[in-house]
N, C-alpha and C positions, 0 to 999 in steps of 0.2 A: 551436624546432622548426619546420622549414619545412612548408608545406602539403603538400608531396609525401609527407612521412612522417607526417602527422597522421592520427589515427584518424578514419575516415569515419563511423562510427556516432555517435549521441548518446552522451556519456560521463557518468559520475557528476558530474564537475565542471561539465558543461554544465547538468545539472539543478540543482545547488547554486546556480548563478548566477541561476536563475529566481526566487529568493526575491523576492516583492513585484512580480513582473513578470507577463507574460502567463500565464494559468492553464495548468498542466501537465495533459496528458491521458494516461491510462493504462488498460489493460485487461489481464485475465489472458489467457494463451495456453498451451495444453498440447501442441499439435501443429503440424507444419510448415504445413499448408495454411491454418489459421485465422491463424497468424502472418503468412503472406504477404498475406492480405487486410487485416489490421489494420495492419500495419507503416507504410503511408504516412500514417496519420491520427493516430498516437499518438507521444508522446515516449518512453515506455518500456513494455515488455511485461513483465508479472510472470508467471513460472512459479511459480504459487502452490501450496502444499501442499493447497489446496482441491481439487486434482485427485484426491486420494484419495477425496473425497466425490462429486465431479462425475462422474468417469470410472470409478472403481474400486469404488464402492458402499460405502465405509467410512462408518460413522456419524459419525465425527469425523476430524480431521486427525492425530490422535495416532499411528495405526499406520503412517503413510507412511514407508518406508525411504529412506535417502539414495540408493541405487541407482536407485530409481524417479524421484526428482527429477532425477538426472543424465540418465537416458534421455529424459525429456520435454524437459529443457532443451536437449539436443543437437538435438532435432527443431525446437524453436522458433528456435534460432540458425540452423540450416540454412534455415529458411523465411523468415527476415527479413534485411534488409540495412541498415536505417537506424536503427531504434529501439534504445535501450539495452535489453538483456535483463537483468532482475534475477531471481535464483533464491532461493526460500525455502529456508532451512536447516530441515530437518524436526526434529520433537521428538526429543531425545536425541542430536543431532549436535553441539551446541555448548554446552550448559549446564554440563557437568562442570567444565571449566576452560578458560582462554583458549588454552592450547597445543593441546588437542584441537579446539577450535573452529577454530583456524588450520589444522590439518592437514586437517580436513574441508572447510573453505571453500576452501583452496588446491586441493584435489582438484576441487571444483565448477568453479572458474575454469579449471583446466588441462584438464579433460576435456570441458567444454562450450563454452568460448570466450565465456561470458557476461561482462558488464562489471561486475557487482556482485552481492552477496548481501543477503538480508534476514533479520533475526532478530527474534523477539519479546522484549519485555521492556524495562523502563525503567531506573531507577537501579541495580538489582541487576545489570544487564548492562553497565554503563558500562565497567568494567575490561576486559571482553572486547571491546567495541567499540573501545576505545583500542588494545588489543593488536593487533587485526586491522588497523586503519587505519594504524598505525605500520609495519606490515609489508606494505603495498601492497594491501590488500584493501578496496575500497569497501563500506561498510555502510549499508544503509537500515534504520532501526529501525521498530518497530511497537508502539504502546501503545494503551491504551483497552481495548476488548474483545479479548482475545488468545485465539484459538481453541485454541491448544495447551494452554492452562491450564484447559480445560473441566472436567477432573476435580477441580479445586480451586475454581473459581468457580461451578460447578454448572449453569450454563445460558448460552445465547447471548443475553444480555440487554444493553441499553444501559447505559453507565456514565456517571458524573459528573452525574446528574440532581438531586443534592442538593449544595448548596454545601459541606457538610462533607466531600465527597469531592474537592473541587477541588485542594487543596494537594498531595495525593499525585500526581495526574496532572500537575500543573504541574512538580513536582520531577522526575518521570520525563522530561518533555520537555526540561527544562533539562539534565539529566544526559546524555542521549544526544547532545544538540547539543554540549555541551562536550567529550564524549568523542571527537567526530570523525565522527559519522554525517553523511552528506551530505543526508539527508531523513528524514522520519519519517511513517509512516502513522498516522492517527488513526481508529480504527474504532469506530463506534457510540458516539461521545461526544456528550453533550448539545451542542446547537448553540452555546449561549453559551460553554461552556467551550472548545470547539474553536476558535471565533473568537478567544477570549482568548489561548489558547496560540499561535495563529498570529502574533499581534501581539508575543508575548513572546520568541520564539526567533529565531535568525538563520539557521536552515535551513528549507527548504520543508516545509510540511505537506501531506500527501496525504490527502484526506478519503475515507472510505467510510462513509456514514451519519453525517456530522459537520456540516460547515458549508460554504456557498457561499463563505465568506470564506477557506477554506483556499487554499493556493497551487496546489492541483491536486485532481483527483478520479480515483478508480479504482473499477471494478465488476468482478465476475466476468462474463466474456463470456456464458456460458450463462444466467446470471440475467437479464441485460439483453435477451437474445434470447427470453426466455420458455420456455426449454427445461428449466428446473429445476422439479421438482414443488412445492417450497416455497421461497419467496424472502423475505428480510427486508423489513421496512417501508421501508428506505432504497433499495430497488431500483426504478428506473423501467424498464419494459419498452419497448424502442424498436422491436422487430421488428413489421412489418406483413405481412399475408399477401401473398406475391408480391414483396415489396420486396427481400428478400435480406439477407445479413449486411452487405455493404458499405454499403448504405443506412442500416442501423441504426447502424453504427459512425460513419458521417459525421454522423448526427443527434446522437448522443451527444457526439461531439467538438465539434460546433458549439455545443451547449448549455453544455458545460463552459467553452469559451472565451469565451462571452458571460455566464457566471455565471447562466444561466437554470436550470441544474441544479447542486446540488439545490435545489428550491423547498421551502417549509415542510413540505409533506406528506411529504417524504422525509428529514426530519431529526427529532431528538428534542428537545422542549421540556423546560424544567426542571419538576420535579414540584411544588415548593412555591411557585412564583411565579404570581401572577395575570397574565393576558395583558398588562395595561398595565405591570406591573413588568418583565416580560420584555422588552417592546419598549423601554422606557426604558434598561434595562441594556445591551441590544445597541447602542443609539445611542451611549452614552457609553463603551462598551467596558470597563466595570468589573465 
């Protein structure tokens, strides 16, 4: 394909090629004007179903309907010109079977102009990921702490802090990579486990409360701007009085690209390891 007809935005294959390269920078965006500000500094914008909590006052992401995701994604696509736009598939729109997932994901791509969708789940979603990618829909996966599963996991707590939990998360990561996901978000995973998974799989890992060794980082924009009343431990607030959104985004992007973020205070250590054991394990990657 000639450059004349090439897609001008960052694409899912562009992100996939960044495995092991320069760190990938991402933030959430829910409306056109913030997308316009963020766009020059990030590799992809995520229209996250967190918008239900951040903008609409839901207690969890579970109630968010597909129509709401489409409406916000349309605004983000209109407000951006360069970054890949990834849209979360909301709870109930993809889990039932692969064909329903395809129908809803195709609708998202057609009605918004986004470049990829994201869905939660590991090995049990592998067949759906494979079905979608074989039919032209780029899929970003999401494992670790999965907010849509809050009613079964019980709380928004970090995962993988005991070695007995590692095998299941490692299998999830392998399964989604082998099924064709172009990247995987690792949310609230113990730092050592996130670093280990990053080394094990061939697709980029995008950390949120995971490890600086991930291939990229993402935060909720309103969290890092200090606009949310409650933020997780893994959030660093970049906003300074009078500095503005753009300055905060530039600071975040700069720290991600130099791997200054996340530092240890924004990640989760193992529960059963003494500090010296944790340090040794990180060094040898085992």
